[in-house]
C-alpha positions in Angstrom: 26.2 -166.5 -124.5 28.0 -168.4 -121.4 27.2 -170.2 -118.8 23.2 -169.8 -118.7 23.5 -171.4 -115.0 25.3 -169.3 -113.6 24.0 -167.2 -111.3 24.6 -168.6 -107.9 21.2 -167.2 -106.3 19.3 -169.0 -108.8 20.3 -172.1 -108.0 20.2 -172.0 -104.7 16.3 -170.7 -104.8 15.7 -174.1 -106.4 17.5 -176.7 -103.9 14.5 -176.4 -101.4 11.6 -177.1 -103.9 13.1 -179.9 -106.2 14.3 -183.2 -106.0 16.0 -183.6 -109.0 17.0 -181.6 -112.2 17.2 -182.7 -116.2 19.7 -180.2 -117.6 19.2 -179.2 -121.1 23.0 -178.8 -122.6 24.6 -178.3 -119.3 28.1 -176.4 -119.5 31.2 -179.3 -119.3 32.6 -176.9 -116.3 29.5 -175.5 -115.6 28.4 -174.2 -111.7 25.2 -175.7 -112.0 27.3 -179.2 -112.4 29.4 -178.7 -109.4 26.4 -177.3 -107.8 24.4 -180.8 -107.7 27.2 -182.6 -107.6 28.2 -180.7 -104.4 25.3 -181.1 -102.6 24.6 -184.4 -103.4 21.3 -183.3 -106.1 20.0 -185.9 -108.6 20.1 -184.9 -112.1 20.1 -185.9 -115.8 21.2 -184.3 -118.4 19.8 -183.7 -121.9 23.3 -183.3 -124.8 26.2 -183.9 -122.6 29.6 -185.8 -123.1 29.2 -189.6 -122.3 32.9 -189.1 -120.9 32.1 -186.3 -118.5 30.4 -189.1 -116.4 26.6 -189.0 -114.8 23.6 -190.1 -116.5 22.9 -188.1 -119.7 20.7 -188.7 -123.0 22.0 -188.2 -126.8 21.1 -188.6 -129.7 23.3 -190.4 -132.6 24.4 -187.5 -134.5 27.0 -189.1 -136.3 25.0 -192.0 -137.8 22.7 -189.4 -138.6 24.9 -186.9 -139.8 26.4 -190.1 -141.9 22.8 -190.3 -143.3 22.9 -186.8 -144.8 25.7 -187.2 -146.7 25.0 -190.7 -148.2 21.5 -189.2 -149.0 23.4 -186.3 -151.1 25.6 -188.4 -152.1 23.1 -191.2 -153.4 21.8 -187.8 -156.0 24.9 -187.6 -157.6 26.6 -184.7 -155.6 30.2 -184.8 -155.0 30.7 -181.2 -154.1 29.0 -181.0 -150.8 29.9 -178.8 -147.9 29.3 -178.8 -144.4 28.1 -176.0 -143.0 29.4 -176.8 -139.4 28.2 -175.5 -135.8 29.4 -174.3 -132.6 32.5 -175.6 -131.6 31.2 -176.1 -128.0 28.5 -177.8 -128.7 28.5 -181.3 -128.1 26.5 -182.2 -131.2 29.3 -179.9 -133.8 31.8 -183.1 -133.8 30.3 -186.3 -134.2 28.2 -184.6 -136.7 31.0 -183.1 -138.8 32.9 -186.0 -138.1 29.9 -188.7 -139.6 30.0 -186.3 -142.2 34.1 -186.6 -143.1 34.2 -190.3 -142.6 30.9 -190.8 -144.9 32.7 -188.4 -147.4 36.0 -189.9 -147.4 34.5 -193.6 -147.8 32.9 -192.1 -150.8 36.1 -191.1 -152.3 35.1 -187.3 -151.8 37.2 -184.8 -150.0 35.3 -183.2 -147.0 34.6 -179.7 -147.2 34.0 -178.0 -143.9 33.5 -174.1 -143.2 31.8 -173.2 -139.8 28.8 -171.1 -139.8 27.7 -171.5 -136.2 24.0 -172.5 -135.3 22.0 -169.7 -136.8 20.8 -168.5 -140.1 22.6 -165.5 -140.4 25.9 -167.6 -140.1 24.5 -170.0 -142.8 23.4 -167.0 -144.7 26.8 -165.2 -144.9 28.8 -168.6 -145.2 26.5 -169.6 -148.3 27.1 -166.1 -149.9 31.0 -166.5 -150.0 30.4 -169.8 -151.4 28.0 -168.3 -154.0 31.1 -165.8 -154.8 32.8 -169.0 -156.3 32.9 -169.5 -160.0 30.1 -171.7 -161.0 32.5 -174.9 -161.5 34.3 -174.4 -158.0 30.6 -173.8 -155.8 28.9 -176.6 -153.5 26.6 -178.5 -155.4 24.9 -179.5 -151.7 24.9 -178.5 -148.4 24.7 -180.2 -145.0 24.3 -177.7 -142.3 25.0 -179.1 -138.8 21.0 -177.4 -137.8 17.8 -176.4 -139.8 18.7 -172.5 -138.9 21.8 -172.7 -140.4 20.2 -174.5 -143.2 17.5 -172.0 -143.4 19.8 -169.0 -143.6 21.6 -170.9 -146.8 18.5 -171.5 -148.2 17.7 -167.5 -148.0 21.3 -167.0 -149.5 20.8 -169.5 -152.5 17.2 -167.8 -153.4 18.3 -164.3 -153.3 21.1 -164.9 -155.9 18.0 -166.3 -158.3 18.9 -170.0 -158.0 16.8 -172.9 -156.9 16.4 -175.3 -154.3 17.5 -178.4 -155.2 18.0 -177.9 -158.8 20.6 -176.1 -158.5 21.8 -176.6 -154.8 20.4 -179.3 -152.6 20.5 -179.0 -148.8 20.2 -180.9 -145.8 19.3 -179.8 -142.2 19.4 -181.1 -139.0 17.0 -181.8 -135.9 14.3 -181.5 -137.6 12.7 -178.5 -135.9 9.2 -177.3 -136.5 10.2 -174.9 -139.2 11.9 -177.4 -141.2 8.3 -177.6 -142.8 7.7 -173.9 -142.9 10.9 -173.1 -145.4 9.9 -172.9 -149.3 10.6 -175.4 -150.2 10.3 -177.6 -147.0 13.6 -178.6 -145.9 15.2 -182.1 -146.0 16.5 -182.7 -142.7 17.8 -185.6 -140.3 15.5 -185.8 -137.2 16.5 -185.5 -134.0 13.8 -186.8 -131.3 13.7 -184.4 -128.7 10.3 -185.2 -127.0 11.4 -188.8 -126.6 14.8 -187.9 -125.6 13.2 -185.2 -122.9 10.7 -188.0 -121.6 13.7 -190.5 -121.3 15.7 -188.3 -119.7 12.4 -187.3 -116.8 12.1 -191.0 -116.5 15.5 -192.0 -115.6 15.8 -189.1 -113.0 12.5 -190.5 -111.3 13.9 -194.0 -111.5 17.4 -192.5 -109.7 15.0 -190.5 -107.2 13.7 -194.3 -106.1 16.9 -195.7 -105.7 17.4 -198.1 -109.1 20.7 -197.4 -110.3 20.8 -200.1 -113.1 20.9 -198.2 -116.1 
């Protein structure tokens, strides 16, 4: 929790050993950003709001969540709940907004519950939803990430229900364990390796003096 880059001594230690940094999900007002800007250390961010300035590489979370909702709608689902992620994560708002816009366009009421990005949150929220009468339960779940989806799957199976026959689930990120769940999880792919490679190339170009990004 908090700023993972907040140790001043750790930041100072790397100054003399590196020419630039790729920062993964740096806090918006984090010490590492201020430090890089103060000493003129070139950096490229992964998963940071564009409006914060600087170079960053993001996925199209909005479009990805639209695809998730469209997929579930195409299967005939209308009571689709979105288990949203942590409010301070850059991916949470666009994933929720894409879901909301897609549901609204289809004439369906958006249904959003915060569950965080881990399996415990997904399981706890899903347990609460399964306490509802069957006619009021969601028939499908779009989870903010695969861990949350996996937690929801645990809750569903613990009640003796089946996936996707009783409740369908879609995750987000396409992490390695999406193929390890039973059944395998339908998920939206975030191209993490490609994003990391692009950030590294951008940083190299920045160190070479290129500015036409």
